[in-house]
C-alpha positions, -999 to 999 in steps of 0.1 A, spaced: 619 240 -334 622 227 -369 640 260 -378 666 255 -352 672 219 -360 673 227 -397 698 254 -391 724 231 -375 717 202 -397 746 190 -420 731 161 -439 724 162 -478 688 173 -474 696 202 -449 693 227 -474 661 213 -488 646 216 -453 659 250 -447 643 262 -478 610 246 -471 609 263 -436 618 296 -450 591 294 -479 565 283 -451 574 311 -428 570 335 -457 536 322 -464 525 321 -429 535 358 -426 516 368 -456 486 350 -446 486 370 -413 488 402 -433 458 393 -456 433 367 -460 433 341 -485 401 358 -500 420 392 -499 450 376 -517 429 362 -544 409 394 -549 443 413 -552 454 388 -577 422 394 -599 427 431 -599 464 428 -606 464 402 -633 429 404 -647 422 442 -641 389 433 -624 383 466 -604 353 455 -589 372 431 -567 395 459 -555 380 455 -521 402 459 -489 393 440 -457 392 464 -427 413 442 -404 443 418 -411 438 382 -400 465 390 -376 445 417 -360 413 396 -358 431 367 -342 449 388 -317 415 406 -308 394 375 -305 417 345 -303 432 350 -268 402 364 -251 366 369 -257 361 343 -286 376 314 -265 350 322 -239 323 336 -261 293 349 -243 267 363 -267 250 383 -239 283 402 -233 288 433 -253 324 442 -254 341 472 -271 359 447 -294 326 434 -307 305 465 -311 271 472 -294 252 453 -322 246 417 -324 251 419 -362 287 435 -355 297 407 -331 286 380 -354 304 394 -383 336 398 -364 332 361 -350 328 351 -386 359 369 -397 378 354 -370 369 319 -382 377 327 -418 412 340 -406 418 309 -385 407 286 -412 429 302 -438 459 297 -414 447 262 -405 450 251 -441 486 263 -443 495 245 -409 481 213 -418 499 214 -451 531 223 -435 527 194 -410 525 171 -440 556 186 -456 574 183 -422 566 149 -418 580 142 -454 612 160 -447 618 143 -413 613 109 -428 
């Protein structure tokens, strides 16, 4: 809704709002592809050459959120063994933890954007 409103705005801060929304959308897209932890590790490898940090996560935050966020995790039943969770409790617990890490990374971005949006609207 903010993007639509900013697109049609003509006041003196309209460009500033459009740029902020584009920057946020790019960051949000990037955090759906790779977790904050993965981005930090990638940066250590790229900038510092720390090959020990060259570890890739098996699933993107987007995949984890899609897999768990709109189904099983919302109605979590530890007794239920679903294909998505694996057959071992350890697998289910790890996947649940990965969900919370992915959701937390995106939540930080959304809260920050909310503050930015409030500033731009004022």
